[in-house]
N, C-alpha and C positions, 0 to 999 in steps of 0.2 A: 831239231830242238835238243838242247843239252839236257842231261839228267836234272841239273839244278833248275832249269827253266820249267821242266815238266813238274817237278816237285813243288815249285812255287805256285804254279797254276793250280795244281790239285789242292794245295793247302789254302789258297785264296778262296777256292770254291767251297771247301769243307767249312771254313770259318767265315763265310760271307755274312752270316747272321750276327757275328760279333764285330762287323765293320772292317773285315780284312781288306787290305788294299795291296795289289801286286807290287807296288813300289816300296812298301814297308814290310811285307811279310817276312823277309829274311831277318828282320831285327826283332821279331816277336817270339816270346817264350810262350808256347801254346798252353802249357800247364799253369804257369803263373799269371800271364796276361789275359788269357782267354778261358781260364778255368776248364780246360779240357777234361771231360768226363769219360767214363768207360765206353759209352755208346759212340761218342765222337771219335774216340781212339780207334774203335773197331771199324768205323766208317772210313777213317783215314787209312788204316792198314789195308783194308779190302780195296779201296780205290787205287792206292799205290800199286798193290800187287796186280790188279786187273789192268791198269793203264800201262805198266812197265813190263808185264809178262814175267813176273818173278814171284817166288813164294819165300817168305821169311821163315827161318828156323823158329821153332817154338821157344827156344832159349832167348831169342832176340826180341820177343814180343813183350817188352816191358815199356810202360808208358814213357818213362824217362828217356828211352832211346828215340822217341819220336816227339821230343819237346821243342824242336826248332828245325828250320829248313836245313841247316848245316848238319845236324845230327841225322836227319832222315837221308840226306844225300850220301852221307858216309855209309849208312846201313845199306842203301840201294847199291852203291858202288861195290861194297864188300860182297853183297849177294850176287851181283853180276859177275864179278871176278871168280866166284866159287863155282859157277856153272860149268 
């Protein structure tokens, strides 16, 4: 499974209460469309870190960096390549 597929699956699960659908999740702005709050943001970060075996730098932990599937994939790939 690709990084993007893993991130899409995680995001769909995290935002299931907002009606997230795997086929549309890549087009969603989590902050604007789903009103991502700090608790959801933390849940998303922890789930991504646990599922992908990475740890984000503190400097990267800004909600706007996790606003969409594409931005999360970029963060994950950057993190993986820094290992």
